[in-house]
C-alpha positions in Angstrom: -74.2 68.0 6.1 -75.7 65.3 4.3 -72.3 63.3 4.6 -72.4 63.8 8.5 -75.9 61.9 8.6 -74.6 59.1 6.1 -71.4 58.4 8.0 -73.7 58.0 11.3 -76.0 55.2 9.8 -73.0 53.2 7.8 -71.4 53.0 11.4 -74.4 52.1 12.9 -74.6 49.4 10.0 -71.5 48.2 10.2 -71.7 47.2 14.3 -75.0 45.8 13.9 -75.0 42.1 12.7 -78.3 41.8 12.0 -78.4 44.0 9.3 -78.5 43.3 5.4 -77.4 46.7 4.1 -74.6 46.2 2.0 -72.8 49.6 2.8 -70.0 49.0 -0.3 -73.2 49.3 -2.5 -74.1 52.9 -1.2 -72.5 54.4 -4.6 -72.3 58.2 -5.1 -73.5 59.2 -1.5 -70.4 62.1 -1.1 -71.4 64.3 -4.4 -73.5 67.0 -3.1 -73.4 69.8 -0.7 -77.4 69.2 0.1 -78.0 66.0 -1.2 -78.9 63.0 -0.4 -81.0 64.3 2.6 -82.0 60.9 3.0 -80.1 57.5 3.7 -80.4 55.9 0.1 -78.1 52.8 1.0 -81.1 50.8 0.5 -82.4 51.8 -2.6 -81.8 50.1 -6.0 -79.2 52.2 -8.1 -81.9 52.1 -11.0 -84.1 53.7 -8.6 -82.0 56.1 -7.4 -81.0 57.2 -11.1 -84.6 57.5 -12.2 -85.3 59.7 -9.1 -82.3 61.9 -9.5 -83.0 62.1 -13.2 -86.7 63.4 -12.4 -86.0 65.5 -9.7 -83.1 67.1 -11.9 -85.8 67.7 -14.7 -88.2 68.8 -12.4 -85.6 71.6 -10.8 -85.3 73.0 -14.4 -89.0 73.5 -14.6 -88.6 75.6 -11.2 -85.3 77.5 -12.8 -87.3 78.6 -15.8 -90.2 79.9 -13.2 -88.0 82.1 -11.0 -86.2 82.8 -13.9 -89.4 84.6 -15.2 -89.9 86.9 -12.1 -85.9 87.6 -12.4 -86.4 88.9 -15.8 -89.7 90.5 -14.8 -87.5 92.4 -12.4 -84.9 93.2 -14.8 -87.3 94.7 -17.4 -88.5 96.6 -14.6 -85.0 98.3 -13.8 -83.8 98.6 -17.6 -87.1 100.7 -18.7 -86.6 103.4 -16.6 -87.1 106.4 -18.2 -86.6 110.3 -17.5 -87.6 113.6 -19.6 -85.7 116.2 -20.8 -86.1 118.9 -22.9 -83.9 119.3 -25.9 -84.0 121.8 -28.9 -84.9 120.5 -32.1 -82.4 120.9 -34.5 -82.4 123.8 -36.8 -85.2 125.4 -34.9 -86.1 127.2 -31.6 -88.4 125.1 -30.7 -88.3 123.1 -27.3 -89.6 119.8 -27.0 -90.0 117.2 -24.4 -88.1 113.7 -25.0 -88.4 110.6 -22.8 -85.4 108.6 -23.0 -84.4 105.2 -21.3 -81.9 105.5 -18.7 -80.5 102.4 -19.8 -78.9 102.0 -22.8 -80.2 98.6 -24.9 -77.1 96.9 -25.9 -75.8 97.9 -22.5 -79.0 96.2 -20.8 -78.3 93.2 -23.0 -74.9 92.5 -22.4 -75.2 93.0 -18.3 -78.6 92.4 -16.9 -80.5 90.5 -19.6 -77.6 88.4 -20.3 -77.2 87.7 -16.4 -81.1 86.9 -16.5 -81.2 84.0 -19.4 -77.8 82.6 -18.4 -78.0 83.0 -14.4 -78.5 79.0 -13.7 -75.2 78.3 -15.8 -73.3 81.1 -14.4 -74.0 80.3 -11.1 -73.2 76.5 -11.2 -69.8 77.4 -12.4 -69.5 79.5 -9.0 -71.4 76.5 -6.9 -68.9 74.1 -8.3 -65.7 76.2 -7.2 -67.2 76.7 -3.7 -68.4 73.0 -3.4 -65.1 71.4 -4.4 -63.3 74.1 -1.9 -62.1 76.3 -4.5 -60.9 73.6 -6.4 -61.3 73.1 -10.6 -64.5 71.2 -11.5 -65.9 70.0 -14.6 -69.6 70.6 -14.3 -69.8 74.2 -14.4 -67.4 75.3 -17.1 -68.8 72.4 -19.2 -72.2 73.5 -19.0 -71.3 77.0 -20.0 -69.5 75.3 -23.2 -72.7 73.1 -23.9 -75.0 75.9 -23.5 -73.1 78.3 -25.7 -73.1 75.2 -28.5 -76.8 74.6 -27.8 -77.8 78.8 -28.0 -75.6 79.4 -31.2 -76.2 76.3 -33.4 -79.6 74.9 -32.4 -81.7 78.5 -31.5 -79.9 80.1 -34.6 -80.9 76.9 -36.6 -84.7 76.9 -35.4 -84.9 80.4 -36.0 -83.8 80.7 -39.3 -86.6 78.0 -40.6 -89.0 79.3 -38.3 -89.6 82.2 -40.6 -92.6 82.0 -42.9 -92.0 81.0 -46.6 -90.9 84.1 -48.6 -90.2 86.2 -45.7 -86.8 87.2 -44.2 -85.3 88.9 -40.6 -82.1 90.6 -40.5 -79.7 92.1 -37.9 -80.5 95.4 -37.6 -77.6 96.3 -35.1 -74.9 94.8 -37.3 -72.0 96.7 -35.8 -73.2 95.6 -32.4 -73.4 91.9 -33.8 -70.0 92.2 -35.3 -68.4 93.1 -31.8 -70.9 90.1 -30.1 -69.9 87.8 -32.8 -66.2 87.8 -32.6 -66.2 88.0 -28.3 -68.2 85.0 -28.9 -65.3 83.1 -30.7 -62.7 85.0 -29.0 -63.8 84.3 -25.6 -63.1 80.1 -26.2 -59.9 80.6 -28.0 -59.1 82.7 -25.0 -60.1 79.7 -22.8 -58.0 77.4 -24.9 -55.0 80.0 -25.1 -54.8 79.5 -20.7 -55.8 76.1 -20.6 -53.2 74.9 -23.0 -50.7 77.2 -24.7 -49.6 79.6 -21.8 -49.4 77.8 -18.5 -51.1 74.3 -19.0 -53.2 73.3 -16.5 -52.9 76.3 -14.4 -54.7 79.4 -14.0 -52.5 82.1 -13.2 -53.9 85.0 -10.9 -53.5 87.3 -14.1 -55.1 85.1 -16.1 -58.0 85.4 -14.2 -58.1 88.9 -13.8 -57.6 89.1 -17.6 -60.8 86.5 -18.0 -62.9 88.6 -16.2 -61.8 91.9 -17.4 -63.0 91.3 -20.6 -66.6 91.6 -19.6 -66.5 95.2 -19.2 -64.0 96.1 -22.3 -67.1 93.9 -24.4 -69.8 95.9 -22.9 -68.0 99.0 -23.6 -66.6 98.0 -27.3 -70.4 97.1 -27.7 -72.0 100.8 -27.0 -69.1 102.2 -28.7 -70.6 100.3 -31.9 -74.1 100.6 -31.0 -73.4 104.4 -30.7 -71.7 104.6 -33.9 -68.8 106.9 -32.1 -65.9 105.3 -34.5 -68.4 106.6 -37.8 -68.8 109.9 -39.7 -71.5 111.5 -38.1 -74.5 112.7 -40.4 -75.8 115.8 -41.6 -77.9 117.5 -39.0 -80.4 118.2 -41.1 -80.9 115.1 -42.8 -81.1 113.8 -39.0 -83.8 116.2 -37.9 -86.2 115.2 -40.9 -86.0 111.4 -39.8 -86.2 112.5 -36.2 -89.5 114.0 -37.0 -90.6 110.8 -38.2 -90.9 109.4 -34.6 -92.5 112.1 -32.9 -96.8 112.3 -31.9 -99.0 114.0 -29.9 -99.7 110.6 -27.8 -97.9 107.6 -26.3 -98.3 104.4 -25.0 -96.3 103.7 -21.5 -95.5 100.4 -21.5 -97.9 98.7 -21.5 -100.6 101.0 -20.3 -102.3 103.9 -22.7 -101.5 107.2 -22.1 -101.6 110.2 -23.8 -99.6 113.2 -23.6 -97.8 116.1 -25.6 -94.2 114.9 -25.2 -92.2 112.7 -28.0 -90.8 109.6 -27.9 -87.5 109.6 -30.1 -86.5 105.9 -31.2 -82.9 104.9 -30.2 -83.0 101.9 -32.7 -83.3 104.4 -35.6 -81.5 106.9 -34.1 -78.0 104.4 -33.5 -78.6 103.6 -37.2 -78.4 106.4 -38.9 -76.4 109.5 -36.1 -76.1 110.5 -32.6 -78.0 114.0 -32.9 -80.4 112.6 -29.8 -76.7 111.6 -27.8 -75.5 114.7 -28.3 -78.2 116.7 -26.8 -79.1 114.3 -24.1 -76.3 112.4 -23.7 -78.2 108.9 -23.1 -80.3 106.6 -25.4 -83.8 106.3 -25.7 -86.2 103.9 -27.9 -89.3 104.6 -29.4 -91.8 103.0 -27.2 -94.0 100.6 -29.9 -97.2 101.0 -29.4 -97.5 105.1 -30.3 -101.2 105.2 -30.4 -103.3 108.1 -30.6 -107.2 108.6 -29.8 -108.1 110.1 -33.7 -106.7 106.3 -35.0 -108.2 104.3 -31.9 -111.7 106.1 -32.9 -111.1 105.6 -36.6 -110.6 102.2 -35.8 -113.9 101.7 -33.7 -115.6 103.4 -36.8 -114.3 101.5 -39.2 -114.4 97.8 -37.5 -118.0 98.7 -36.4 -118.7 99.5 -40.2 -117.3 95.9 -41.0 -119.4 94.1 -38.5 -122.5 95.9 -38.9 -122.4 97.9 -35.9 -122.9 94.6 -33.6 -119.6 94.7 -31.5 -119.6 96.1 -28.1 -117.1 98.1 -26.8 -115.7 95.6 -24.8 -115.5 93.7 -28.1 -114.1 96.8 -30.0 -111.6 97.4 -27.1 -110.1 93.7 -27.1 -109.3 93.9 -30.8 -107.6 97.2 -30.4 -105.7 95.5 -27.8 -104.8 92.6 -30.2 -103.7 95.1 -32.6 -101.4 97.4 -30.3 -99.4 93.8 -29.1 -99.2 92.6 -32.8 -97.5 95.8 -33.9 -95.6 96.4 -30.5 -91.9 95.7 -30.5 -90.9 93.3 -27.4 -87.5 92.9 -26.0 -85.8 89.4 -25.3 -86.6 89.5 -21.6 -90.6 89.7 -22.7 -90.0 86.4 -25.0 -88.5 84.6 -22.4 -91.2 85.3 -19.9 -93.8 84.6 -22.4 -92.2 81.7 -23.5 -92.0 80.2 -19.7 -95.7 80.9 -19.2 -96.4 78.9 -22.5 -94.3 76.3 -20.9 -95.6 76.0 -17.1 -99.4 77.3 -17.5 -98.9 80.4 -15.9 -100.4 84.1 -16.7 -100.0 84.8 -20.9 -98.5 88.3 -21.7 -101.1 88.6 -24.7 -104.7 89.4 -25.4 -106.7 86.8 -25.9 -109.8 86.7 -28.5 -112.1 84.1 -30.0 -111.6 83.4 -33.6 -114.7 84.9 -34.5 -113.4 88.3 -33.3 -110.1 87.4 -34.9 -112.0 86.7 -38.4 -113.5 90.3 -38.1 -110.6 92.2 -37.4 -108.5 90.4 -40.5 -111.5 90.9 -42.7 -112.2 94.7 -42.1 -110.9 97.3 -43.9 -109.0 98.6 -41.0 -106.9 95.5 -41.1 -106.3 96.3 -44.7 -105.2 99.9 -43.8 -102.8 98.6 -40.8 -101.2 97.0 -43.4 -101.0 100.3 -46.0 -97.9 102.7 -45.7 -100.5 105.1 -47.4 -102.7 104.9 -44.8 -102.4 106.3 -40.9 -102.8 102.9 -39.4 -103.7 102.3 -35.7 -100.1 101.5 -34.5 -97.4 104.0 -36.5 -95.0 102.0 -38.4 -96.8 98.7 -38.5 -96.4 98.5 -42.2 -94.0 95.4 -43.3 -91.8 95.7 -46.5 -92.6 92.7 -48.3 -89.2 92.8 -50.6 -87.5 93.1 -47.1 -85.5 95.9 -47.9 -85.0 94.6 -52.0 -84.5 91.3 -51.6 -87.5 90.2 -53.2 -89.4 90.6 -56.0 -93.2 91.6 -55.2 -95.8 90.7 -57.7 -99.3 92.3 -57.9 -101.8 93.7 -59.9 -101.9 97.1 -59.9 -106.1 97.2 -58.9 -107.9 94.4 -56.9 -110.8 94.8 -59.0 -112.2 96.6 -62.3 -115.1 96.9 -64.5 -115.2 96.4 -68.3 -118.4 96.9 -70.5 -119.6 93.7 -72.3 -119.2 95.6 -75.5 -115.4 96.4 -75.2 -114.4 93.2 -76.3 -111.2 93.0 -74.0 -110.1 93.9 -70.7 -106.4 94.7 -70.1 -105.2 94.3 -66.5 -101.6 95.2 -65.1 -99.4 93.2 -63.0 -96.8 95.5 -61.2 -93.2 94.1 -59.9 -91.6 96.1 -57.1 -88.8 95.9 -54.8 -85.9 94.0 -56.4 -86.1 94.3 -60.6 -82.7 93.1 -61.4 -83.9 89.5 -61.8 -85.5 87.5 -64.1 -89.1 86.6 -62.5 -91.7 84.2 -63.9 -95.0 84.5 -62.7 -98.6 82.1 -63.5 -101.9 83.7 -63.8 -105.2 82.0 -64.6 -108.7 82.9 -64.9 -111.3 81.8 -62.1 -115.1 81.4 -62.8 -117.6 83.7 -60.6 -121.1 84.3 -61.7 -119.7 84.5 -65.3 -118.9 81.6 -67.0 -115.4 80.5 -69.0 -116.5 80.5 -72.7 -119.5 81.9 -73.0 -118.9 85.4 -71.1 -115.2 85.5 -71.4 -112.5 83.1 -73.0 -110.4 81.5 -70.3 -106.5 81.9 -69.6 -103.6 80.1 -67.8 -100.3 81.1 -68.8 -97.1 81.9 -67.4 -95.2 85.3 -68.4 -92.0 86.6 -67.4 -90.5 89.8 -65.8 -87.3 90.4 -67.3 -84.4 92.3 -65.4 -85.6 96.0 -65.5 -89.5 95.6 -66.4 -91.5 96.4 -63.7 -95.2 96.2 -65.3 -96.8 93.3 -67.6 -100.4 93.6 -69.3 -102.8 90.2 -69.4 -105.2 90.9 -71.9 -108.4 88.6 -71.6 -111.0 88.6 -74.2 -115.0 89.2 -73.0 -117.6 87.7 -75.5 -120.6 90.2 -76.2 -123.5 88.1 -76.5 -126.1 91.0 -77.0 -128.6 89.5 -74.8 -129.5 91.5 -71.3 -127.8 89.4 -68.4 -127.0 90.7 -65.0 -123.7 92.2 -64.2 -120.9 89.0 -63.6 -117.9 88.5 -62.4 -115.1 86.7 -62.6 -111.2 86.5 -61.2 -107.6 86.5 -62.6 -105.1 84.9 -60.0 -101.4 85.6 -59.7 -99.1 82.8 -58.4 -95.1 83.1 -57.6 -92.7 80.1 -56.9 -91.0 80.6 -53.7 -87.7 79.5 -55.4 -88.0 82.4 -57.8 -87.0 85.0 -55.5 -89.9 86.7 -55.5 -93.5 86.5 -53.0 -97.2 87.7 -54.1 -97.9 91.3 -53.0 -101.3 92.3 -51.4 -103.3 92.2 -54.6 -102.8 88.8 -55.9 -106.4 88.4 -57.1 -108.5 90.6 -59.3 -111.9 90.8 -59.6 -113.2 91.6 -63.2 -117.0 92.5 -63.5 -118.5 92.5 -67.1 -121.4 95.2 -66.9 -123.9 94.6 -69.2 -124.6 97.8 -71.5 -127.2 96.6 -73.3 -129.5 97.9 -71.0 -129.8 101.8 -69.5 -129.4 100.2 -66.1 -131.0 99.7 -62.7 -130.5 102.4 -60.2 -130.7 102.2 -56.3 -128.9 102.9 -53.0 -125.7 100.8 -52.1 -126.7 100.0 -48.6 -130.0 100.4 -46.7 -128.6 102.7 -44.3 -125.7 105.2 -43.6 -123.7 106.7 -40.7 -122.3 110.3 -40.6 -120.6 112.1 -37.7 -122.7 115.5 -36.7 -119.0 117.1 -37.7 -118.3 115.4 -41.0 -120.2 118.9 -43.1 -121.6 116.6 -45.8 -123.2 113.4 -46.0 -122.4 111.6 -49.5 -125.0 109.0 -50.1 -124.3 107.0 -53.1 -126.4 105.6 -55.6 -125.4 103.0 -58.0 -126.2 101.7 -61.6 -126.0 98.0 -62.3 -127.4 96.0 -64.8 -126.5 98.1 -67.8 -124.8 101.9 -68.7 -126.4 102.7 -71.6 -127.3 106.1 -72.3 -128.2 109.1 -70.5 -130.1 108.6 -67.6 -131.4 110.3 -64.4 -133.3 110.0 -61.3 -135.4 112.3 -58.4 -134.4 112.1 -55.1 -136.2 113.8 -51.6 -135.5 113.5 -48.2 -138.2 113.0 -45.6 -137.6 114.1 -41.9 -137.7 111.4 -39.3 -135.8 112.4 -35.7 -133.4 114.9 -37.7 -135.5 118.0 -39.0 -134.8 119.6 -42.5 -133.3 123.3 -41.6 -132.2 122.4 -38.4 -130.0 118.9 -38.5 -129.6 119.2 -42.2 -130.4 120.7 -45.7 -132.9 118.4 -47.4 -135.6 118.9 -50.4 -135.0 117.1 -53.4 -133.1 117.0 -56.7 -132.3 115.3 -59.6 -129.4 113.0 -59.9 -127.9 112.5 -63.7 -125.8 109.5 -64.8 -123.9 110.2 -68.3 -123.3 107.0 -70.6 -121.0 104.6 -68.6 -121.5 106.0 -65.2 -121.9 103.4 -62.4 -122.1 105.5 -59.2 -122.7 108.7 -58.3 -123.6 110.7 -54.8 -126.0 112.7 -53.5 -124.8 115.1 -51.2 -126.5 116.2 -48.5 -125.2 119.2 -46.3 -125.6 118.1 -42.0 -125.2 121.0 -39.2 -122.9 120.6 -36.2 -124.7 122.5 -33.7 -122.2 121.5 -30.9 -124.7 120.5 -28.5 -125.2 116.9 -27.1 -128.0 115.1 -28.6 -128.9 111.5 -29.4 -128.3 110.1 -33.0 -130.6 111.9 -35.7 -131.9 110.4 -39.0 -133.7 111.3 -42.2 -134.7 109.5 -45.1 -133.6 109.8 -48.8 -135.9 108.1 -51.6 -135.8 107.5 -55.2 -138.5 108.2 -57.6 -139.0 108.9 -61.5 -136.0 107.5 -63.2 -135.5 108.9 -67.0 -133.9 107.6 -70.0 -135.0 104.2 -69.9 -133.7 103.3 -66.6 -135.7 101.4 -63.5 -135.7 101.8 -59.9 -133.6 98.8 -57.7 -135.2 97.1 -54.8 -133.4 99.2 -52.8 -135.1 102.7 -53.5 -134.9 104.2 -50.0 -132.2 104.4 -47.3 -131.9 106.0 -43.8 -129.0 108.7 -43.0 -128.2 108.7 -39.2 -126.5 111.7 -37.8 -123.9 110.3 -34.9 -123.7 113.0 -32.4 -120.0 113.1 -31.9 -120.5 114.0 -28.0 -121.8 110.6 -27.9 -119.2 109.1 -30.0 -116.6 110.5 -28.3 -118.0 108.9 -25.1 -118.0 105.5 -26.9 -114.1 105.8 -28.1 -113.2 106.8 -24.3 -115.1 103.7 -22.9 -113.3 101.8 -25.6 -110.1 103.2 -24.1 -110.7 102.6 -20.8 -111.5 99.0 -21.7 -108.0 98.9 -23.5 -106.4 100.2 -20.7 -107.9 97.6 -18.7 -106.6 94.7 -21.4 -103.2 96.3 -21.5 -102.6 96.2 -17.7 -103.2 92.0 -18.4 -100.0 92.8 -20.3 -97.7 93.6 -17.7 -95.1 91.1 -17.1 -95.6 91.2 -13.3 -98.0 92.1 -10.4 -97.2 94.6 -8.7 -98.6 93.4 -5.2 -98.0 90.0 -3.3 -101.9 89.0 -3.7 -101.7 89.5 -7.5 -98.7 87.5 -7.3 -100.0 84.5 -5.5 -103.5 85.0 -7.6 -101.4 84.6 -10.6 -99.2 81.6 -9.0 -102.6 79.7 -7.3 -104.9 80.1 -11.1 -104.4 78.2 -13.9 -103.5 80.4 -16.7 -103.2 83.4 -14.3 -107.1 83.2 -13.7 -108.0 83.1 -17.4 -110.0 79.8 -17.4 -111.7 80.7 -20.4 -108.3 80.5 -22.6 -106.9 77.5 -20.9 -105.7 74.5 -22.2 -106.1 70.9 -21.3 -101.8 71.2 -21.4 -102.4 74.6 -19.4 -103.9 72.5 -16.5 -101.3 69.4 -16.5 -98.1 72.2 -16.6 -99.7 74.1 -13.8 -100.7 71.3 -11.6 -96.9 69.8 -11.8 -95.4 73.4 -10.9 -97.9 74.7 -8.5 -95.3 74.4 -5.8 -92.9 76.2 -7.5 -95.8 78.7 -8.4 -96.6 79.4 -5.0 -93.1 79.4 -3.7 -91.7 81.9 -5.5 -95.0 84.2 -5.4 -93.2 84.7 -2.2 -90.4 87.2 -4.1 -90.9 91.0 -3.5 -93.0 92.3 -5.9 -91.4 94.2 -8.7 -92.4 97.8 -7.8 -90.3 97.6 -4.7 -87.2 99.3 -4.8 -87.2 99.8 -8.7 -87.1 96.3 -9.0 -83.8 95.8 -7.2 -85.1 93.8 -4.5 -87.0 91.1 -6.6 -83.5 91.0 -8.1 -81.5 90.3 -5.5 -84.1 88.3 -3.7 -84.5 86.2 -6.6 -80.8 85.6 -7.9 -79.2 85.3 -4.3 -82.0 83.5 -2.9 -83.9 81.0 -4.9 -82.0 81.0 -8.3 -78.4 79.8 -5.9 -80.3 77.5 -3.9 -82.2 75.6 -6.9 -78.5 75.7 -8.8 -77.0 74.3 -6.0 -79.6 71.5 -5.9 -79.2 71.2 -9.6 -75.4 70.5 -9.1 -76.0 67.8 -6.7 -78.5 66.3 -8.6 -76.5 66.4 -11.7 -73.2 64.9 -10.4 -74.9 62.6 -8.2 -77.0 61.2 -11.4 -74.0 61.4 -13.6 -72.1 59.2 -10.6 -74.8 56.9 -10.3 -74.7 55.6 -14.3 -71.1 56.1 -14.5 -71.2 59.0 -16.8 -68.7 62.0 -16.8 -69.8 65.1 -15.5 -68.6 67.1 -18.6 -71.0 65.0 -21.0 -74.1 65.5 -18.3 -73.1 68.8 -18.5 -73.5 69.7 -22.3 -76.2 67.5 -22.6 -78.9 67.4 -20.0 -77.8 70.4 -18.0 -77.1 72.3 -21.2 -80.5 72.1 -22.7 -82.3 72.2 -19.5 -81.1 75.5 -19.1 -81.7 76.5 -22.2 -85.0 75.4 -23.7 -86.9 78.2 -22.6 -84.4 80.5 -24.9 -85.4 78.1 -27.5 -89.1 78.9 -27.9 -88.6 82.3 -26.9 -86.1 82.9 -29.6 -88.7 81.0 -32.1 -91.5 83.3 -31.4 -89.3 86.6 -31.5 -87.9 85.4 -34.7 -91.7 84.8 -36.3 -93.2 88.1 -34.4 -90.4 90.7 -35.0 -89.6 92.6 -37.8 -86.1 92.3 -37.6 -83.9 89.2 -36.3 -81.8 91.0 -33.1 -84.0 89.9 -30.4 -83.9 86.2 -31.6 -80.4 85.6 -32.3 -78.7 88.9 -31.9 -78.3 88.6 -28.3 -76.8 84.8 -28.4 -73.5 85.6 -29.3 -73.1 88.4 -26.7 -74.7 85.8 -23.9 -72.3 83.4 -25.0 -69.1 85.8 -24.3 -70.6 86.9 -21.2 -71.0 83.5 -19.8 -67.4 82.9 -20.4 -66.0 86.3 -19.3 -68.2 86.5 -16.1 -69.3 82.7 -15.5 -65.8 81.7 -15.6 -64.1 84.5 -14.9 -65.4 85.3 -11.6 -65.1 81.8 -9.9 -61.7 81.4 -11.3 -60.6 84.9 -10.1 -62.0 84.0 -6.4 -60.2 80.5 -6.6 -56.7 82.3 -7.9 -56.7 84.7 -5.4 -57.6 82.2 -2.6 -54.5 79.6 -3.7 -52.3 82.9 -4.3 -52.9 83.6 -0.6 -51.8 80.2 0.1 -49.0 79.9 -1.6 -50.0 78.1 -4.5 -51.5 77.8 -8.2 -55.0 76.9 -9.0 -55.1 74.0 -11.2 -57.3 74.1 -13.7 -56.5 70.8 -16.0 -56.9 71.1 -19.6 -58.3 67.9 -20.2 -61.8 67.2 -21.6 -62.7 70.7 -21.3 -59.9 72.3 -23.7 -61.1 69.6 -26.3 -64.7 70.6 -25.8 -63.5 74.4 -26.3 -61.6 73.8 -29.4 -64.7 71.7 -31.3 -67.2 74.4 -30.3 -65.2 77.2 -31.5 -64.4 75.6 -34.8 -68.1 74.6 -35.2 -69.0 78.2 -33.8 -66.6 80.0 -36.9 -68.5 77.7 -39.4 -72.2 78.9 -37.9 -70.9 82.6 -38.5 -69.5 82.1 -41.5 -73.4 80.3 -42.5 -74.7 83.7 -41.0 -72.1 85.8 -43.3 -72.7 83.9 -46.3 -76.8 84.4 -45.7 -76.2 88.0 -45.2 -74.3 88.7 -48.6 -75.5 86.1 -50.9 -79.0 86.7 -52.6 -80.0 83.1 -53.4 -80.4 83.4 -49.4 -82.3 86.6 -49.4 -79.5 88.5 -47.7 -80.7 88.2 -44.4 -79.6 86.0 -41.3 -83.3 84.1 -40.9 -85.6 82.9 -43.3 -85.2 83.0 -47.3 -86.5 80.8 -49.7 -87.9 77.6 -48.1 -84.8 74.9 -49.4 -82.0 77.1 -48.3 -83.2 77.9 -45.2 -83.6 74.3 -44.0 -80.3 73.8 -45.4 -79.0 76.2 -43.1 -81.0 75.0 -40.2 -79.9 71.6 -41.3 -76.0 72.6 -41.5 -76.1 74.0 -37.9 -78.2 71.4 -36.4 -75.3 69.0 -37.4 -72.6 71.2 -36.5 -74.4 70.7 -32.8 -74.4 67.0 -33.3 -71.0 66.6 -34.5 -69.7 68.7 -31.3 -71.8 66.3 -29.0 -70.4 63.2 -30.6 -66.6 64.4 -30.7 -66.9 65.9 -26.9 -68.6 62.5 -26.0 -66.0 60.1 -28.0 -62.9 62.4 -26.2 -64.2 61.9 -23.1 -64.7 57.7 -23.6 -61.2 58.1 -25.2 -62.4 56.7 -27.8 -60.7 59.3 -29.9 -57.3 60.6 -28.7 -56.3 64.4 -29.4 -52.7 65.5 -28.1 -53.0 68.6 -26.6 
């Protein structure tokens, strides 16, 4: 023991007349189990306080890093699946369905809650052991202080973190209602047993009941999640619903795999019924990256077209992996692990691409398609509802471009409103010059129109100037804008490009591009010919094909023909049949040439184009190569390495070895935390014994040891600066253990479609902290003192006041969330909404936390006296 060494030193220094050490000044040497290791009698108190504070903050980083390992083991344990066969309701079809063994709600309230709150829970257990099974303040006060920080600060940050005009709702409302009730009841129960029932004494039955509330919470939350107390839904309706989640391939977390089994969504199933539970008897969850090879093929084709075919397979694979990551649904453990690694310069669980590649993705047609519900995206169910379930009005043009003949005189564009249509919504529009100039080509406009309740379409009429002079086709733009506080958001078509077609000339004919690519299996190559600089009258142009590597009659049906344009037509296609011979061949191409324009038209610069026939075998080989590289990229997204060698490589290299994407802060934090990373790399890999060995070693070994050291550091630091343990607990210790959760929740709030992963687990975690973090140590101590024939004394004091103050603030916070959910002005959602109101909500929650801290400190210092 540290105290034995100290006592020996004090005896020696007292007996030696030559010593100049004043042992009476050796304060706070008996506060820890392990610390102090050295004899600090000669050290200035200010220096000791600084070193203990620095060491405590450094240990918080260590706890965050080992909690990363701990959460990875929990992720492995809770993500285990099994494949079962079920009969599709209403049919004789037997399907293989992969289901998770762990129910999400049960996992969140047990292992996930333990993972995020392990330091607080263990701190309370260590405190009981350290004091010889007597009550202490640091552990219980840390639990209350952490609950306040989690509910008030983390929730407040998440409310304001959502981008303007967007909202996030709690999806599992019934589960949230159960955990929210228990998060308040748990602390009310503490006040009852500390003050109202047997004051300052914890009876054995009270400790037992406190601990038993933990399984009761889990059971009730599970019942709410499975919706056992609600009326069952119609089986036929549910069958239609389940089919939405079925496909021919799947992404096995995190590797791409392709199989014939389906994966049914537990999220969706728990929302609308329990058909899967009836057949399988367990929960299931859709694996978010639901990818099929055809979609990846289309992705590669479209992104290659946009980039002019200059993308390598590696670059295309990176973009595909990035798209998968952006659309994948992650649980709280993923965000917690990623947040920790961003803080300490560890290996990021993300795909890193440079800015130029990102621009190609964002500007390509495939990126737009992935946002359009009517197209088949790379990731199923990745489309987002801009109206947030009818909360906002979505204002946009009916089309992103249109054309008008110069002689027409006016052009009319339609503005549509979708989503919420029962409110009054004003919007602004203005014209912006392109190649067309305001005044000489069109009459500029800038005005405000209003959608009255029930209106869903408005027309904007713009006057076109017909000058009877030949000009090239010209363009201008009409731009929409809305006030974010009006309850409206802009849709994807907020700018309309209007082309003024000069119709005083028959026009110029040419191809739209110098080359076109068609797959061999396409059957028909449709080559577009455009008519520009006028569209007056009926014109025609001759075309003919010329062999290059492709041979007429063998690879395609060539020859010659005449393409005719009627008055006003501006684009026609030359359709050429191509053959699929099913044999492996290299790419083949032929030329199409325009000649002899009639009707007054002219042939433009692009009079020839090359058509390339891409062999499907080679194209499929390219897609296979891309998929292989995607798998490699997805391997990088695994939370943990499966070998000790991989763990040490991740630990000893900045950013896990991804030096190219490492920042200066990554290097600094990697240097500061290098020792912790190497030490914790000794933990068994997560694939040993299904993650349970990692779970036990990290929790009962490293986290427990660090918690003991933090307990010693916190109590000794508080003693040195004469700060009470409960004040140290609700400020420094509570914030130090909760900061990774803050960053994780903020990221989850912005990235996820719903608020469950960001704030939905806060209330459950706060409840578990009381029932497990206080119930278990108090139960152990009560049994010990009952065996001694005595009662376990738990002075109410400042703890009871802190519990009361927090309970009031928690009730007010829950009321704010309920108001935000039901009042339209807040967007009918817990997070986000209009900028002014979301910042007001965040400010109120932060103010409640400050009020709680101030009141707790004032009561501890006896500035205010509250009789209990």
